[in-house]
C-alpha positions in Angstrom: 47.2 77.9 98.0 50.2 77.7 95.6 49.7 81.0 93.5 52.0 82.8 95.1 55.0 80.0 94.8 53.9 79.3 91.2 55.0 83.2 90.7 57.9 83.1 92.3 61.1 82.4 90.4 65.2 83.7 90.2 68.1 83.8 87.8 71.2 82.7 89.1 74.6 82.3 87.3 77.3 80.9 89.3 80.9 80.7 87.9 84.0 78.5 89.5 87.4 78.4 89.1 88.7 74.9 89.2 92.2 73.9 88.6 92.8 76.7 86.6 89.6 76.3 84.5 86.6 78.4 84.4 83.0 76.7 84.7 80.0 78.7 84.6 76.3 77.7 84.8 73.6 79.9 83.9 69.8 79.6 84.5 68.2 83.1 83.3 69.0 86.3 81.6 72.4 87.2 83.9 75.2 88.0 82.2 78.7 87.0 83.1 81.8 88.7 82.1 86.0 88.4 83.0 87.6 91.6 83.3 90.9 92.3 82.2 93.0 94.5 84.9 94.9 96.4 81.7 95.1 99.6 80.0 92.4 100.2 78.1 90.4 97.7 80.6 89.1 94.9 78.2 86.5 91.9 79.3 85.4 88.6 77.4 81.4 87.3 78.1 81.8 84.1 79.7 77.9 83.1 78.9 75.2 83.6 76.6 72.4 85.8 77.6 69.4 83.7 77.8 66.0 85.3 77.1 63.3 85.4 74.6 65.1 88.0 72.5 67.8 85.7 71.7 67.3 84.2 68.4 68.7 80.9 69.3 66.6 80.5 72.5 63.6 81.2 70.5 64.9 78.5 68.2 65.0 75.9 70.8 61.7 76.9 72.5 60.2 76.0 69.2 61.8 73.2 69.1 60.9 71.9 72.5 57.2 73.2 72.3 56.0 72.9 68.7 52.7 72.9 69.7 52.9 75.9 71.8 52.4 78.8 69.0 52.9 81.5 71.6 55.6 79.8 73.5 57.5 83.5 73.2 55.3 86.7 72.4 57.7 89.5 70.8 56.2 93.2 71.7 58.1 95.5 68.9 59.2 94.5 65.4 61.9 92.4 64.7 61.5 90.1 67.7 62.6 92.6 70.4 61.1 92.8 73.5 60.1 89.2 73.6 58.5 87.5 76.6 58.0 83.7 77.2 53.9 82.9 77.1 54.0 87.0 76.9 55.0 87.0 80.5 58.4 86.8 81.3 62.0 87.5 79.4 64.2 85.0 81.0 63.7 81.6 79.1 65.5 79.6 82.0 65.0 80.2 85.4 64.7 78.6 88.9 61.0 78.7 90.1 58.2 80.4 87.8 56.3 77.3 88.0 53.2 78.7 86.3 54.7 78.8 83.1 56.8 75.1 83.4 53.6 73.1 84.8 50.3 73.0 83.4 48.8 72.4 87.2 49.9 75.7 88.0 48.9 77.8 85.4 45.2 77.2 86.2 43.8 80.9 86.9 41.7 79.8 89.6 45.1 78.8 91.8 46.5 82.5 91.2 46.4 85.1 93.9 48.2 88.1 94.2 
């Protein structure tokens, strides 16, 4: 009965201004920017892109999962179009239990 729940997931990006400081939390491949209302319009990125194409995330995954040679799979040369376990681009997310917990990645629990 957990097949569908194991496949569900989402990314989230939350930013809060407190005491004139900006705090951001990112779980996924959402990109946050601050846009300045000036001519020409300028912007500043407020977080890193957390997906399997990012070389920093690839290195982190290799360190955290050294026994899993397929922790990310790239479908194009030069580490482009990469996916966690060949299935999902975000390297951090809310949910997606089939990629995080062994008890949820058994094919017999999979339902469409």
